[in-house]
matplotlib code that plots the C-alpha trace (Angstrom):
import matplotlib.pyplot as plt

x = [-1.2, 0.9, -0.7, -2.6, -1.7, -4.3, -3.0, -4.6, -3.3, -1.7, -2.5, 1.2, 2.1, 4.9, 4.4, 4.5, 4.7, 7.8, 6.6, 4.0, 0.4, -2.3, -3.5, -6.2, -5.7, -2.2, -3.5, -4.0, -7.4, -8.8, -12.3, -12.4, -11.7, -15.4, -15.8, -12.4, -13.4, -16.6, -14.9, -12.1, -14.6, -16.8, -13.8, -12.4, -15.7, -16.2, -12.8, -12.9, -16.4, -17.4, -18.2, -14.8, -16.2, -18.5, -15.6, -13.4, -16.1, -16.8, -13.1, -12.5, -9.9, -9.0, -8.7, -5.0, -5.3, -7.0, -4.1, -5.4, -8.5, -6.4, -4.4, -7.5, -9.0, -6.0, -5.5, -6.0, -3.1, -0.9, 2.4, 2.4, 4.6, 4.4, 1.9, 4.7, 6.6, 3.7, 2.5, 4.9, 3.1, 4.2, 3.3, 5.2, 8.2, 8.3, 7.8, 10.8, 10.1, 13.1, 15.4, 14.1, 16.2, 15.1, 13.3, 11.3, 10.4, 9.1, 7.1, 5.6, 4.5, 2.7, 1.2, 0.3, -2.9, -3.5, -7.1, -8.0, -11.0, -10.2, -8.8, -10.6, -7.4, -4.0, -0.8, 2.5, 3.7, 0.6, 1.4, -1.0, -0.7, -0.7, -4.3, -6.6, -9.7, -10.4, -12.7, -15.0, -15.7, -19.1, -19.0, -21.8, -23.7, -21.9, -22.6, -20.4, -17.3, -17.3, -20.7, -19.8, -16.8, -18.6, -20.5, -17.5, -14.7, -16.1, -16.3, -12.7, -10.9, -12.3, -10.6, -7.5, -7.3, -7.2, -7.0, -4.4, -4.7, -5.4, -3.7, -6.0, -4.1, -6.6, -8.0, -11.7, -13.0, -11.2, -12.0, -15.7, -15.4, -14.9, -15.4, -14.5, -17.3, -17.7, -14.7, -12.5, -13.3, -12.0, -8.7, -8.5, -6.6, -7.2, -4.7, -5.1, -2.0, -2.1, 0.6, 1.2, 2.9, 3.1, 1.0, 1.3, 2.6, -0.3, 0.0, -2.4, -3.1, -4.3, -4.9, -2.4, -2.9, 0.4, 2.5, -0.1, 0.8, 4.5, 4.1, 2.0, 4.7, 7.4, 5.2, 4.8, 8.5, 9.4, 7.1, 8.7, 12.2, 11.5, 10.0, 7.0, 4.6, 1.8, -0.9, -3.6, -4.7, -3.3, 0.1, -0.1, -0.7, 2.1, 4.4, 3.7, 4.7, 7.8, 8.8, 8.7, 5.5, 3.3, 0.0, -3.3, -6.3, -9.9, -12.5, -13.3, -16.7, -17.7, -17.8, -16.0, -12.4, -10.1, -9.1, -5.7, -4.0, -0.3, 0.9, 3.9, 5.8, 8.0, 6.8]
y = [9.7, 8.1, 5.6, 7.2, 5.4, 5.6, 4.9, 4.8, 7.1, 5.8, 6.1, 6.6, 10.3, 12.7, 14.2, 17.8, 19.8, 21.8, 24.6, 27.2, 27.0, 25.1, 26.9, 25.1, 27.2, 25.7, 22.1, 20.3, 19.3, 22.7, 21.7, 19.7, 22.7, 23.5, 19.9, 20.0, 23.2, 21.7, 18.6, 20.7, 22.9, 20.1, 18.2, 21.2, 22.0, 18.4, 18.2, 21.6, 21.0, 20.1, 16.4, 14.8, 11.3, 11.8, 13.2, 10.2, 7.8, 9.6, 9.3, 5.9, 7.2, 5.7, 7.7, 7.6, 9.4, 12.5, 14.6, 13.9, 16.0, 19.0, 18.6, 18.4, 21.5, 23.6, 22.2, 25.6, 27.1, 24.1, 23.8, 21.5, 19.0, 17.4, 14.5, 12.2, 12.9, 13.2, 9.7, 7.3, 3.9, 0.6, 1.3, 4.6, 3.1, 0.4, 3.0, 5.0, 8.3, 10.1, 7.4, 7.4, 9.1, 12.5, 11.4, 8.8, 11.3, 13.7, 10.9, 10.0, 13.6, 13.6, 10.1, 9.4, 10.4, 9.6, 9.1, 10.9, 11.2, 14.8, 16.0, 13.7, 13.2, 14.8, 14.6, 13.8, 17.5, 18.9, 20.4, 19.3, 19.2, 16.0, 15.0, 12.1, 11.7, 8.1, 7.5, 5.6, 8.7, 10.4, 14.2, 16.4, 17.9, 15.8, 12.2, 9.3, 10.6, 7.6, 8.7, 12.4, 12.0, 9.7, 12.8, 15.0, 12.8, 11.4, 14.7, 15.4, 12.1, 11.1, 14.0, 13.4, 9.9, 11.2, 8.6, 6.4, 3.4, 3.6, 1.4, 1.3, 0.2, 1.7, -0.3, -1.2, 1.7, 4.3, 2.5, 2.9, 6.7, 6.5, 3.6, 4.1, 3.4, 2.5, 2.9, 4.2, 1.2, -1.1, 0.9, 0.4, -2.4, -3.2, -5.3, -7.9, -9.4, -13.1, -15.0, -18.5, -21.0, -24.8, -26.2, -30.0, -30.4, -28.4, -24.9, -22.5, -18.8, -16.1, -12.4, -10.5, -7.0, -5.6, -7.1, -6.3, -2.6, -3.3, -5.2, -2.4, 0.1, -2.0, -2.4, 1.3, 1.8, -0.8, 0.8, 4.2, 2.9, 1.0, 4.2, 2.1, 3.9, 1.6, 3.2, 0.5, -1.8, -4.8, -3.0, -2.2, -5.9, -6.8, -4.3, -6.0, -9.3, -7.8, -6.7, -10.4, -10.2, -13.3, -11.9, -13.8, -12.1, -12.7, -13.1, -9.6, -8.0, -5.4, -1.9, -2.9, -2.5, -5.4, -7.4, -9.0, -11.0, -10.6, -13.9, -13.7, -16.4, -14.2, -11.3]
z = [-30.0, -27.2, -24.8, -21.9, -18.7, -15.8, -12.3, -8.9, -6.1, -3.0, 0.6, 1.3, 0.7, 1.5, 4.9, 3.7, 0.6, -0.2, -2.5, -3.2, -1.9, -3.8, -6.9, -8.8, -11.9, -12.3, -12.4, -15.7, -16.8, -15.7, -16.8, -13.5, -11.3, -10.4, -9.2, -7.5, -5.7, -4.5, -3.1, -1.5, 0.2, 1.4, 2.7, 4.5, 6.1, 7.3, 8.8, 10.5, 11.9, 15.4, 14.9, 14.7, 14.9, 11.9, 9.9, 10.8, 9.8, 6.5, 5.6, 7.1, 9.6, 12.9, 16.1, 15.7, 12.4, 13.8, 12.5, 9.0, 9.8, 10.8, 7.6, 5.4, 7.1, 5.9, 2.4, 0.6, 2.5, 2.5, 0.6, -2.4, -4.2, -7.7, -7.6, -8.9, -5.7, -3.3, -3.8, -2.2, -2.1, -3.5, -7.1, -7.1, -5.4, -8.1, -10.8, -9.5, -11.4, -10.0, -11.3, -14.9, -17.6, -18.6, -21.8, -19.9, -17.2, -19.8, -21.4, -18.0, -17.4, -20.8, -20.6, -16.9, -15.2, -11.5, -10.3, -7.0, -4.7, -4.2, -7.5, -9.9, -11.9, -12.0, -14.0, -12.4, -12.5, -10.9, -7.5, -4.8, -1.0, 1.1, 1.9, 2.9, 0.8, -0.4, -3.2, -0.9, 1.2, 1.4, 1.9, 3.1, 0.2, -2.4, -1.3, -2.5, -4.3, -6.7, -8.0, -7.9, -10.1, -12.5, -13.7, -14.1, -15.5, -18.7, -20.7, -19.6, -19.9, -23.2, -25.0, -22.9, -24.4, -27.9, -30.6, -29.0, -26.7, -23.0, -20.4, -17.3, -14.2, -11.7, -8.8, -8.9, -6.9, -9.0, -12.3, -11.4, -11.6, -15.4, -17.8, -21.4, -23.8, -27.5, -29.7, -26.9, -24.8, -27.5, -27.4, -23.6, -22.0, -18.3, -16.4, -13.6, -12.0, -11.2, -9.1, -10.4, -8.1, -7.7, -4.9, -4.3, -7.9, -9.4, -10.9, -9.0, -9.6, -7.2, -7.4, -5.4, -3.8, -2.5, -5.2, -7.8, -7.2, -7.4, -10.7, -12.2, -11.2, -12.8, -15.9, -16.4, -15.8, -18.4, -21.0, -20.4, -20.5, -23.8, -25.3, -26.3, -28.6, -29.5, -31.6, -31.0, -28.2, -30.2, -30.4, -26.6, -25.7, -28.1, -26.4, -23.0, -24.5, -26.1, -22.6, -21.6, -19.6, -19.7, -21.0, -21.3, -22.7, -21.8, -24.6, -26.0, -25.6, -28.2, -26.7, -23.5, -22.4, -23.2, -20.1, -19.8, -17.1, -16.3, -14.9, -12.7, -10.9, -8.7, -6.5]

ax = plt.figure().add_subplot(projection="3d")
ax.plot(x, y, z, "-o")
ax.set_aspect("equal")
plt.show()
């Protein structure tokens, strides 16, 4: 089984879709469709409702982002685009899907899953409309989306992982929606990016945010270009080192995902 790569979504999205209207039956991981339908309906009802302030607060929007409410209220009629083109944030810019050779693009469509507060998880080729629904949102009737998706994702993502390793590059809020357990956890590698620099003659390290996303995008791109096919977590960590990344691994805990640090000196 190829490595399953889990990515976060991005706040940056294409302004509009370019193709057919949303059709949940055409999305991958169709077992998630009842949950998707519930979130979609709750989101549309909230955004079309009379209390604009409450809707903005629930979604973490400023007054200048009121247009996002109108967009969300019309999602079921909106034009769509492949998720790999819809997300335009730093990670996806660094990944550069459209500039990958055809074989690498096909591998990406098979191997990558993108977490989402609205869709649960989608593949790169799944057609979805632009939307605003962060994982930290609370929707009427559903409550906190992080807890809502925690119930739905496990039974779907565990089979999607198959017998191969998992590279989990999700941010903390999205990682909380599904944590691999048991044997699958021991095949899962999570990544933190640390920036090392010299301060007053002493090496210091810090966690980065913006450049963390760019590094993760480049990492996925490098794996796809190398046609890396690790069959185990050990082989996955080895593949990262073969790609000239400086990798440091935390002590392993049985039944928990493996944690590695990517140490970078240039951002």
